[in-house]
Wavefront OBJ file of the C-alpha trace (Angstrom):
o trace
v -30.730 -72.188 12.735
v -32.418 -69.709 10.396
v -33.486 -72.430 7.958
v -34.900 -74.435 10.860
v -37.003 -71.459 11.911
v -38.281 -70.866 8.380
v -39.234 -74.552 8.008
v -41.401 -75.690 10.939
v -40.281 -78.962 12.495
v -43.090 -80.310 14.700
v -41.226 -83.280 16.174
v -38.104 -81.272 16.972
v -40.276 -78.556 18.515
v -42.103 -81.103 20.679
v -38.797 -82.607 21.811
v -37.456 -79.156 22.769
v -40.586 -78.228 24.737
v -40.716 -81.558 26.558
v -37.013 -81.350 27.389
v -37.411 -77.755 28.528
v -40.370 -78.569 30.778
v -38.424 -81.465 32.294
v -35.509 -79.124 33.055
v -37.830 -76.576 34.680
v -39.338 -79.302 36.863
v -35.840 -80.380 37.930
v -35.164 -76.741 38.839
v -38.387 -76.592 40.874
v -37.505 -79.809 42.695
v -34.120 -78.407 43.753
v -35.765 -75.135 44.799
v -38.201 -77.131 46.928
v -35.268 -78.806 48.686
v -33.436 -75.484 49.165
v -36.632 -73.975 50.581
v -36.004 -75.838 53.831
v -32.810 -73.817 54.326
v -33.204 -70.472 52.500
v -35.874 -67.885 51.780
v -37.516 -67.813 48.329
v -36.052 -64.337 47.691
v -32.514 -65.605 48.225
v -33.112 -68.634 45.997
v -34.429 -66.337 43.250
v -31.512 -63.927 43.656
v -28.961 -66.734 43.423
v -30.824 -68.224 40.475
v -30.738 -64.954 38.551
v -27.152 -64.156 39.561
v -25.871 -67.483 38.248
v -28.200 -67.631 35.246
v -27.696 -64.116 33.845
v -24.224 -64.734 32.328
v -25.503 -67.960 30.748
v -28.603 -66.248 29.332
v -26.439 -63.372 28.077
v -24.191 -65.826 26.216
v -27.158 -67.709 24.727
v -28.985 -64.546 23.617
v -25.828 -62.998 22.161
v -24.925 -66.172 20.261
v -28.432 -66.675 18.824
v -29.452 -63.085 18.183
v -26.293 -60.984 18.385
v -25.856 -57.722 20.250
v -29.028 -56.283 18.722
v -31.008 -58.727 20.888
v -29.822 -56.851 23.984
v -31.395 -53.565 22.880
v -34.853 -52.652 24.092
v -37.182 -49.693 23.824
v -39.191 -50.799 26.861
v -36.845 -50.868 29.904
v -39.551 -49.791 32.379
v -41.972 -52.474 31.192
v -39.246 -55.110 31.525
v -38.462 -53.853 35.034
v -42.145 -54.037 35.972
v -42.382 -57.566 34.581
v -39.263 -58.504 36.544
v -40.874 -57.276 39.772
v -44.092 -59.184 39.040
v -42.040 -62.264 38.215
v -40.203 -62.053 41.547
v -43.442 -61.894 43.551
v -44.997 -64.653 41.449
v -42.002 -66.976 41.778
v -41.724 -66.223 45.504
v -45.307 -67.384 45.994
v -44.577 -70.511 43.963
v -41.494 -71.342 46.059
v -43.435 -70.764 49.298
v -46.042 -73.173 48.000
v -43.308 -75.710 47.271
v -42.294 -75.754 50.945
v -45.845 -76.632 52.065
v -47.400 -78.641 49.231
v -46.445 -81.705 47.188
v -44.530 -80.778 44.032
v -47.249 -82.110 41.697
v -50.090 -80.345 43.530
v -48.258 -77.013 43.597
v -47.430 -77.331 39.892
v -50.992 -78.279 38.929
v -52.528 -75.237 40.641
v -49.956 -72.913 39.042
v -50.995 -74.264 35.632
v -54.233 -72.292 36.073
v -52.330 -69.284 34.655
v -53.780 -69.604 31.094
v -57.263 -69.464 32.595
v -56.444 -66.168 34.322
v -54.938 -64.865 31.067
v -58.245 -65.476 29.287
v -60.255 -63.766 32.032
v -57.881 -60.796 32.328
v -57.765 -60.293 28.561
v -61.491 -59.510 28.753
v -61.255 -57.234 31.808
v -58.082 -55.347 30.904
v -57.732 -55.607 27.120
v -61.452 -55.678 26.257
v -60.940 -58.763 24.098
v -63.939 -60.874 23.114
v -64.124 -64.436 24.440
v -66.806 -66.803 23.170
v -69.008 -69.015 25.317
v -66.982 -72.162 24.652
v -63.829 -70.619 26.051
v -65.693 -69.288 29.101
v -66.911 -72.834 29.723
v -63.304 -74.036 29.500
v -62.232 -71.346 31.991
v -65.009 -72.409 34.336
v -64.007 -76.071 34.048
v -60.387 -75.153 34.777
v -61.279 -73.215 37.901
v -63.483 -76.121 38.967
v -60.331 -78.230 38.728
v -58.525 -75.755 40.983
v -61.338 -76.023 43.529
v -61.153 -79.830 43.389
v -57.466 -79.650 44.350
v -57.742 -76.798 46.869
v -60.952 -78.230 48.475
v -62.232 -75.085 50.211
v -64.514 -75.781 53.160
v -63.320 -79.361 53.563
v -61.046 -81.023 56.077
v -58.420 -81.427 53.339
v -58.177 -77.679 52.647
v -54.724 -76.143 53.036
v -54.251 -72.387 53.120
v -50.883 -72.995 51.431
v -52.759 -73.929 48.240
v -53.442 -70.212 47.775
v -49.734 -69.531 47.117
v -49.534 -71.263 43.707
v -52.944 -69.771 42.873
v -51.478 -66.286 43.449
v -48.538 -67.397 41.298
v -50.924 -68.267 38.466
v -52.707 -64.900 38.736
v -49.481 -62.864 38.780
v -47.978 -64.915 35.956
v -51.092 -64.121 33.918
v -50.638 -60.415 34.703
v -47.030 -60.700 33.514
v -48.219 -62.287 30.245
v -50.784 -59.507 29.774
v -48.124 -56.826 30.278
v -46.134 -58.484 27.489
v -48.763 -57.062 25.094
v -47.267 -53.628 25.783
v -43.958 -54.748 24.263
v -43.789 -54.027 20.528
v -43.826 -56.941 18.102
v -40.455 -55.843 16.762
v -38.747 -56.965 19.964
v -37.563 -60.568 19.761
v -38.339 -63.401 22.164
v -34.610 -63.585 22.983
v -34.652 -59.966 24.156
v -37.661 -60.662 26.356
v -35.988 -63.757 27.817
v -32.823 -61.811 28.688
v -34.683 -58.961 30.377
v -36.870 -61.321 32.414
v -33.710 -62.694 34.046
v -32.082 -59.255 34.306
v -35.233 -57.782 35.867
v -35.418 -60.704 38.274
v -31.828 -60.060 39.389
v -32.349 -56.308 39.889
v -35.641 -56.678 41.799
v -34.470 -59.557 44.015
v -31.210 -57.709 44.789
v -33.255 -54.911 46.386
v -34.946 -57.297 48.843
v -32.334 -59.999 49.423
v -30.301 -58.165 52.149
v -33.235 -58.645 54.562
v -33.372 -62.395 53.855
v -29.712 -63.238 53.301
v -28.314 -66.397 54.810
v -24.754 -67.230 53.761
v -25.025 -70.380 51.624
v -23.276 -73.495 52.873
v -20.665 -74.858 50.468
v -22.544 -78.134 50.034
v -25.679 -76.218 48.940
v -23.983 -74.261 46.146
v -24.403 -77.071 43.568
v -28.161 -76.970 44.204
v -28.270 -73.210 43.633
v -26.319 -73.758 40.416
v -28.738 -76.535 39.459
v -31.764 -74.281 39.992
v -30.194 -71.572 37.817
v -28.810 -73.754 35.044
v -31.821 -76.068 34.691
v -34.248 -73.136 34.668
v -32.122 -71.362 32.041
v -31.751 -74.477 29.912
v -35.479 -75.134 30.256
v -36.467 -71.645 29.104
v -33.972 -71.835 26.223
v -35.310 -75.191 25.021
v -38.927 -74.036 25.292
v -38.087 -70.848 23.394
v -36.404 -72.868 20.656
v -39.334 -75.293 20.592
v -41.741 -72.472 19.812
v -39.334 -71.118 17.187
v -39.047 -74.332 15.192
v -42.459 -75.948 15.786
v -46.012 -74.724 15.160
v -47.410 -73.222 18.371
v -50.626 -75.242 18.119
v -48.570 -78.447 18.070
v -45.949 -77.750 20.746
v -47.988 -75.699 23.275
v -49.971 -78.663 24.702
v -46.734 -80.373 25.722
v -46.274 -77.743 28.449
v -48.549 -79.954 30.517
v -46.033 -82.808 30.568
v -44.747 -80.841 33.562
v -47.547 -82.437 35.591
v -46.128 -85.872 34.802
v -42.551 -84.916 35.714
v -43.673 -83.162 38.917
v -45.656 -86.226 39.994
v -42.747 -88.580 39.300
v -40.111 -86.423 41.013
v -42.357 -85.802 44.021
v -42.890 -89.547 44.370
v -39.205 -90.496 43.875
v -37.648 -87.799 46.098
v -40.267 -87.099 48.791
v -42.562 -90.114 48.460
v -45.434 -87.729 47.652
v -48.441 -89.529 46.212
v -51.309 -87.242 45.105
v -54.782 -88.613 45.837
v -57.537 -89.150 43.278
v -58.976 -85.652 43.782
v -55.630 -84.065 42.930
v -55.411 -86.101 39.717
v -58.989 -85.187 38.729
v -58.364 -81.486 39.414
v -55.107 -81.552 37.427
v -56.927 -83.190 34.496
v -59.578 -80.428 34.515
v -56.918 -77.694 34.601
v -54.759 -79.259 31.872
v -57.732 -80.068 29.667
v -59.096 -76.530 29.930
v -55.717 -74.969 29.201
v -55.190 -77.221 26.179
v -58.638 -76.409 24.804
v -58.102 -72.658 25.161
v -54.641 -72.852 23.539
v -55.862 -74.913 20.581
v -58.987 -72.800 20.058
v -56.971 -69.574 20.168
v -54.461 -70.977 17.654
v -57.240 -72.004 15.253
v -58.833 -68.576 15.605
v -55.514 -66.878 14.816
v -55.125 -69.112 11.762
v -58.582 -68.135 10.488
v -57.841 -64.428 11.047
v -54.646 -64.727 9.001
v -56.482 -66.450 6.154
v -59.089 -63.695 6.064
v -56.343 -61.067 6.099
l 1 2 3 4 5 6 7 8 9 10 11 12 13 14 15 16 17 18 19 20 21 22 23 24 25 26 27 28 29 30 31 32 33 34 35 36 37 38 39 40 41 42 43 44 45 46 47 48 49 50 51 52 53 54 55 56 57 58 59 60 61 62 63 64 65 66 67 68 69 70 71 72 73 74 75 76 77 78 79 80 81 82 83 84 85 86 87 88 89 90 91 92 93 94 95 96 97 98 99 100 101 102 103 104 105 106 107 108 109 110 111 112 113 114 115 116 117 118 119 120 121 122 123 124 125 126 127 128 129 130 131 132 133 134 135 136 137 138 139 140 141 142 143 144 145 146 147 148 149 150 151 152 153 154 155 156 157 158 159 160 161 162 163 164 165 166 167 168 169 170 171 172 173 174 175 176 177 178 179 180 181 182 183 184 185 186 187 188 189 190 191 192 193 194 195 196 197 198 199 200 201 202 203 204 205 206 207 208 209 210 211 212 213 214 215 216 217 218 219 220 221 222 223 224 225 226 227 228 229 230 231 232 233 234 235 236 237 238 239 240 241 242 243 244 245 246 247 248 249 250 251 252 253 254 255 256 257 258 259 260 261 262 263 264 265 266 267 268 269 270 271 272 273 274 275 276 277 278 279 280 281 282 283 284 285 286 287 288 289 290 291 292 293 294 295 296 297
């Protein structure tokens, strides 16, 4: 494992990211089905409750007990609370929107990260990246269609998800570089469990026995997905593997069509292309900029 991390493996990294994104989409599809029977808070609580022992085992086996130590418990708790609200909005969106459409709007998160990095972190963003952000938000508007007969208020839920997810990514800057990605992954799940446990008594509905495999599927596929994506970024160059996040749009479209016979219209495809293209451009430009800064250093 250590030698694999020291020697970047682009193809293995791509395979891990694509497999991880596919697993996350499977988790979302099962959550969408469970959303007809249970509240998002309960789905998130069950997901974290089942996933935490698995994540604990993975983190301990890859990083040892030192990966469970953190100097930032309050930041992790805050990020867990933000994650709960963000994921709740995403799951609400799943109950009202096609899987592909909900996923595409949520992929606007990198655009919000760029905008918030200027407002909150006072980072400098050049004109080309602002144009990419503008193009991405134009894609969101194409899908959401405000002021038209096709507008759905439910489209705002995944948009809130994207904004809150971006806030969660910005708060990650407050975590010291000495803390490993495995530690962060463990505390995201632990924070999700703690924060959802506070709210779940008001939304609890005793799960039917036949629904338990779906809860387990949501937890295990989301955990496996995050683990594979984490490993993908460990063994492959970020500039190479990051664009494959957007294969999630393909999987979401296929699963929505196969399971619910959801067929996005042309406007949804055009909007998704704008969002994905903008996110890819920002990711690649940021990676090149980081590479140039390292060379100068």
